[in-house]
C-alpha positions in Angstrom: 88.2 -33.8 -78.2 88.9 -36.3 -75.4 88.9 -40.5 -76.0 87.5 -42.7 -74.1 90.0 -44.6 -72.3 87.1 -47.4 -71.7 88.2 -50.5 -73.7 86.3 -53.4 -74.2 88.7 -56.7 -73.2 89.5 -58.6 -76.3 92.9 -60.5 -75.5 95.1 -60.6 -78.5 98.6 -61.7 -79.2 99.2 -59.3 -80.8 98.1 -55.8 -80.6 99.1 -53.2 -84.3 99.5 -50.0 -83.9 98.4 -48.5 -87.3 96.1 -50.4 -88.5 94.7 -48.0 -91.5 98.5 -47.2 -92.8 100.3 -49.4 -95.2 102.8 -51.3 -93.4 100.5 -51.1 -89.8 97.5 -52.9 -92.7 100.0 -55.2 -94.0 101.3 -56.4 -90.7 98.0 -57.4 -89.5 96.9 -59.4 -92.5 100.2 -61.0 -92.3 99.5 -62.0 -88.7 96.0 -63.1 -89.4 97.8 -65.5 -92.1 100.1 -66.8 -89.9 97.3 -67.8 -87.4 98.0 -65.3 -85.0 95.1 -63.4 -82.7 95.4 -59.7 -83.5 93.7 -56.7 -82.5 94.3 -53.2 -84.6 94.7 -50.7 -82.0 92.0 -47.6 -81.6 93.9 -45.7 -79.3 96.0 -42.2 -80.5 99.7 -42.9 -79.4 99.7 -39.4 -78.1 96.7 -40.3 -75.3 98.7 -41.8 -72.7 95.3 -42.6 -70.8 93.6 -44.4 -73.7 96.8 -46.3 -74.9 97.1 -47.3 -71.1 93.0 -48.7 -71.3 93.3 -50.5 -74.1 97.1 -52.1 -73.3 94.8 -53.4 -69.8 92.0 -54.4 -72.4 93.5 -56.8 -75.1 96.6 -57.3 -72.9 99.3 -58.9 -75.8 102.3 -60.5 -76.0 103.8 -58.5 -78.4 102.8 -54.7 -79.7 104.1 -53.7 -83.1 103.6 -49.9 -83.9 103.7 -48.6 -87.5 101.6 -45.6 -86.8 102.9 -42.2 -87.4 103.0 -38.8 -89.8 104.9 -39.2 -92.6 102.9 -36.9 -94.6 101.2 -36.6 -97.6 101.7 -36.9 -100.1 105.3 -37.1 -99.1 107.1 -35.8 -95.8 107.5 -31.6 -97.1 103.5 -31.3 -95.3 105.8 -32.2 -92.2 107.5 -28.8 -92.7 104.5 -26.8 -92.0 103.0 -28.9 -89.3 106.0 -29.5 -86.7 104.0 -29.7 -83.6 101.6 -32.6 -85.1 104.6 -33.9 -86.1 106.5 -34.1 -82.9 102.8 -35.1 -80.9 102.5 -38.0 -82.8 106.6 -39.5 -83.7 108.3 -38.1 -80.7 105.7 -38.2 -77.8 103.4 -40.4 -78.6 106.0 -43.2 -79.8 107.9 -42.2 -76.6 104.6 -42.9 -74.2 103.7 -46.3 -76.1 107.3 -47.5 -75.2 106.9 -46.0 -71.5 103.7 -48.0 -71.2 104.5 -51.4 -73.2 107.7 -51.2 -70.9 105.7 -50.8 -67.4 103.6 -54.0 -68.6 106.8 -56.2 -70.0 105.8 -56.3 -73.3 107.6 -56.7 -76.5 107.5 -53.4 -78.7 108.4 -53.1 -82.4 109.0 -49.4 -83.7 108.8 -49.4 -87.4 111.6 -46.5 -88.1 113.3 -45.1 -90.7 117.3 -45.6 -91.6 116.5 -41.4 -93.6 118.5 -40.6 -90.8 122.1 -40.5 -92.8 123.3 -39.1 -95.4 126.4 -40.5 -97.8 129.2 -38.5 -96.5 133.7 -38.9 -96.4 133.6 -41.7 -93.5 130.3 -43.7 -95.9 131.0 -42.6 -99.1 128.4 -44.2 -102.3 129.8 -47.9 -102.8 131.1 -48.6 -98.8 129.5 -50.9 -96.6 127.7 -48.1 -94.6 126.4 -46.6 -92.0 125.7 -49.4 -89.1 123.6 -49.0 -86.3 126.1 -47.6 -83.7 127.0 -44.2 -86.2 125.6 -41.0 -85.5 122.5 -39.3 -87.6 124.3 -37.2 -89.8 121.0 -36.2 -92.2 119.6 -32.8 -90.8 117.3 -31.7 -94.2 113.9 -32.6 -93.4 112.2 -31.8 -90.5 110.7 -35.8 -90.3 113.9 -37.3 -90.5 115.3 -34.9 -87.4 112.6 -36.0 -85.2 113.0 -39.8 -86.1 116.6 -39.1 -84.9 115.3 -37.4 -81.6 113.3 -40.0 -80.6 115.5 -43.5 -82.1 118.0 -41.7 -78.9 115.6 -42.5 -76.3 114.2 -45.9 -77.5 117.4 -47.0 -76.9 116.7 -46.7 -73.6 113.8 -48.7 -73.1 115.3 -52.5 -72.8 111.3 -54.2 -74.2 112.1 -52.1 -77.8 113.5 -53.3 -80.4 114.0 -50.6 -83.7 113.8 -51.4 -87.4 114.6 -48.7 -89.3 113.5 -49.3 -92.5 113.9 -47.3 -95.9 112.0 -46.7 -99.0 109.8 -49.7 -98.6 108.7 -51.5 -101.4 105.5 -53.5 -102.1 104.8 -56.3 -104.9 102.3 -54.1 -106.1 101.7 -50.6 -107.2 100.3 -49.4 -103.5 100.7 -45.3 -104.1 103.1 -45.8 -100.2 105.2 -48.1 -102.6 109.0 -46.3 -103.2 108.3 -48.1 -107.2 104.9 -46.3 -107.9 106.2 -43.1 -106.3 109.4 -42.8 -108.1 107.6 -44.4 -111.8 105.5 -41.6 -111.3 107.6 -38.7 -111.0 108.4 -36.3 -114.2 112.5 -37.1 -113.3 114.2 -39.0 -111.1 118.2 -38.9 -108.7 120.0 -41.6 -109.4 121.8 -42.3 -106.6 122.1 -45.4 -105.2 120.1 -46.0 -101.2 119.2 -49.1 -99.3 115.9 -50.7 -99.9 113.4 -52.6 -97.9 111.1 -55.3 -99.3 108.8 -56.0 -97.6 107.8 -59.6 -98.8 111.2 -60.5 -97.2 111.1 -58.4 -94.3 108.2 -57.9 -92.6 108.5 -61.7 -91.4 111.6 -61.2 -90.2 110.3 -58.1 -88.1 107.5 -61.3 -86.7 110.3 -63.6 -85.5 112.2 -61.2 -84.3 110.1 -59.9 -81.9 108.9 -63.2 -81.4 113.3 -64.0 -80.5 113.1 -61.2 -77.7 115.3 -59.4 -80.0 115.6 -55.8 -78.8 117.4 -52.7 -79.9 118.2 -50.8 -82.9 118.6 -52.8 -86.1 119.0 -51.7 -90.0 116.2 -53.1 -91.8 117.1 -53.0 -95.5 118.2 -56.0 -97.9 121.7 -55.7 -98.4 123.2 -53.8 -100.9 122.1 -50.6 -102.4 120.4 -50.5 -106.0 119.9 -46.8 -107.6 116.8 -45.5 -109.1 117.6 -46.4 -112.5 118.5 -50.0 -111.8 115.1 -49.8 -110.3 113.1 -48.2 -113.1 115.0 -50.7 -115.9 114.2 -53.4 -114.1 110.8 -52.5 -113.8 110.6 -51.6 -117.5 112.2 -54.7 -118.5 109.7 -56.8 -116.2 106.5 -54.9 -116.1 106.1 -52.5 -118.3 108.5 -52.3 -121.5 106.7 -48.7 -122.9 107.9 -47.2 -119.8 110.8 -44.7 -119.4 112.1 -41.8 -117.1 114.2 -39.4 -117.3 117.1 -38.1 -114.9 118.6 -34.9 -112.8 121.3 -34.0 -110.1 120.9 -34.1 -106.8 121.2 -30.2 -106.1 118.1 -30.0 -109.2 115.8 -32.6 -107.2 116.1 -30.2 -104.3 115.7 -26.8 -105.9 112.2 -28.2 -106.2 111.3 -29.6 -102.7 110.5 -28.2 -99.2 113.2 -30.0 -97.8 116.1 -32.1 -99.2 116.3 -36.1 -99.1 118.2 -38.7 -97.4 120.8 -40.9 -99.7 122.7 -43.6 -98.0 123.3 -47.5 -97.4 122.5 -49.2 -94.7 125.3 -51.6 -93.4 123.0 -54.4 -92.4 125.8 -56.7 -91.2 124.1 -57.4 -88.0 120.6 -58.8 -88.9 122.0 -60.8 -91.8 124.3 -62.4 -89.0 120.8 -63.8 -87.7 119.1 -64.0 -90.8 122.0 -64.6 -93.4 119.0 -65.9 -95.9 117.3 -62.0 -96.5 117.8 -61.5 -100.0 120.7 -58.8 -101.4 118.8 -56.2 -102.7 119.5 -56.7 -106.7 118.0 -59.9 -106.7 115.0 -58.9 -104.1 114.3 -56.4 -107.1 113.7 -58.5 -109.5 111.6 -60.7 -107.6 109.3 -58.0 -106.6 108.7 -57.6 -110.3 108.1 -61.2 -111.7 105.8 -61.6 -108.5 104.2 -57.9 -110.1 104.3 -59.0 -113.1 102.4 -62.5 -112.9 100.2 -60.9 -110.8 99.1 -59.0 -113.6 98.9 -61.1 -116.3 96.8 -63.6 -113.8 94.2 -61.1 -113.1 94.3 -59.9 -117.1 
């Protein structure tokens, strides 16, 4: 069914795509807390006419795109819905980049760093992959599409690409990485870069208002393993919690597609924002805030 492209005029500082999603919802909430006017986009990314009409009606100063298909309950879904993923994650994202460029609107794309996998040049314990390293992970269709679209987003001078990884919130939201792995029967024990939303979502707003563009690894500095995360969870939040490990190969054998494991080099980001906390410190702070909120509700 075609979308109605007649958009009601309602100007706002920010226009956010992905209003029904986890990160999109958090961005809308954060912007409102900061006293900024926000319009939650109604149009679908892949409908050029509808997106163009809504942009012209709202005339935002900035656009934030947290929309996209990641799959439910996980990225395995993308393996059997490839055309849907291409339509939204590639065609739709590039359409938005093009339409905002035509209107000289800065646009932040909330992307992924799950386009790399540890290799000989970037082993576990290294500083990790930079923004200029070529993607080397093709174990999932989702990651393939993200690598492709990032290549072309680099051509848009108005676009800021923020590579999140394994995002984590201060609560046990179903989409939070902590919630996911705490419910698995077994977990792998591999260090990874991770994005603590409490620390980094406010930074994303400051970045687009500063006029920054290009690709940024958007994680807390350093890498932390699944075991370290769950050990902190058990120490601070739930002392009864236990877990088991299995190998990466054993994990891959039960999945429709492989999972990316990597460390992202955050030097480019921390050169501008040196106060972003290291991931181990940030994770402890997450669970401290989580426990305090739980105790307050009890």
